[in-house]
N, C-alpha and C positions, 0 to 999 in steps of 0.2 A: 505347896501351892505354886502354880505355874503362872508366870507373868507373860503378857502379850509381847510379841517381838516388836522392836522399835522400827517403824517404817518411815520415819522422818528423813532418813538418809536416802531412801529409794525414791522419794517424791522429788527431790531436788534434781534438776537436770545437770548433767555433767557439763563442765565448761567447754568441752570439745564439741558438744552437740549444737551449740549456738552458731558457730561459723558454718556448719553444714546446712542448718535450716535457712540461714540467710542466703547461702549460695543457691539452694533450691528455690527460694522465693524470688531471687533475682532472675534465675533461669526461667521460671514460669512467667514472671512479669514481662521479660523481654520477648518471650514467645508469643504472649497475648498481644503485645504492642506490634510485633512484626505481622501477626495475622490480621490485625485491624488495619494496618497500613496497606497490606496486600489486597484487602477488600475495598478500601476507600480510594486507592490510587486510580483504578480504572473508572470509577464513578466520577472522580474529579476531572479526569482527562476527557470524559464524555461531556460533562457540563461546561468545560472550558476548552473548546477545540483549538488546535493550533492555527496560527495565522497562515493563510494561503496567499501565494503571490497573485496580484491582480493582473490578469491577462487581457484587459480591455483593449488597449491599442499596442501593447508591447509585443515584440516578436520573441520567439523562443528559438534557440539554436537547436536545429534538428540533426544536422550532420555536417560533415566537411565534404567537399567535392571528391577528395581522395578516397573517402569511405564508400562512395557510391559507384556502381558500374551499371551499364545498360541492363534492363530486365532484372533489377534487384530491388529490394526494399529494406527499410530500416525502421524499427520501432523506436520511438522516442517518447520522452515524458512531456506532456502538455498539461501543466498544472498538476492535478491529482490523477489525471486519466492518461491512458496511452494514446499516442498518435502514430500514424503510419505514413512514412515518406516513401514514395515509389518513383524510381527512374524508369520510364518506359523504354522500349527498344529504340524509339526514335530520339531518345535523349531528353525528353521533357520530364519535369518534376511535377508530381501530384501529391498532395498531402490531404489527409482526412483523419477523422477520429478512428481509433482502432477498437472501439467498443461497439459490438453488434447491437443493432436496434431491436433485436428479438428479446434476448434475455441478458444482455450485457457481457457476453463472453468476449475475449480478445480475438480479433480477426488476424489473419496472416495472409501474406502475398504468396500466390502459387505461380512461380515463373513458368511452369510447364503449360498452364492454362491461360496465363496472363490475366488472371482474375484474383479477386480478394475473396478468401474463403473463411467461413466460420465453422470450426470443427465441431462445435456443440450439437448443431442440428443440420449441418450440411447446407447452410445458407451461402449464397454466392452474390457478389457485388462486382460490377465492372470497375474499370480504372478511374471512373469519375465518382465512384461511391454509390451509384444507383443499384438498388436491389434487383437482381435478375432472376433468381430462383430461390426456392426454399421458404422458410417461414418469416424472414425479416420483413416487418411491415413498412419500414421507411428506409430511405437512403442514409448513408453515413454522412455526418457533418463534414463538409468540405472546408479546407483551410487555404489561405493564400500563401503562396511560396515566393520568397525573394532570395536571389543569389547575390551576395555581397562579397566580392573577392573569392576566397576559398571556402566561405561558409554559406550554408543554406539555412535561412530563417523561415519560420512558419508562424502565422498569426491568424486569428479569426477573420473571416471575410467581413468587410465593412458593409453595413446595411445601406442600401441605396434609397 
């Protein structure tokens, strides 16, 4: 007569398998937590935006006199948007928004033409920020320039 083999020893997991399973569970758990965090972080950053500096009456340092030369320009940060400071050939300073009024591209100064140019759709502005050719529908926002010592400050023009 044949007896059935004893399978009770094969059903019990070996003690070495438990640490491996726990390691795999920890690995999968941390991977899921990291994935959830990487999805939730941008959503939270969108819902709670960072605080921006108030530029109501405060001036922003645009450049130093030593950085500027006649017929040159410098792009500076005005809050969250770019600004453009131009020193004309006559030595006057003009500042305006560097965001094109057509589609929001960043404009640049062309010293050879002495005009401000938007490379996206070939829009042109004069040194006062008025649109003179191309698709821009409005002039650039003009800023007030103040020179204090060796520093050039720019702020929004005060409403009259």
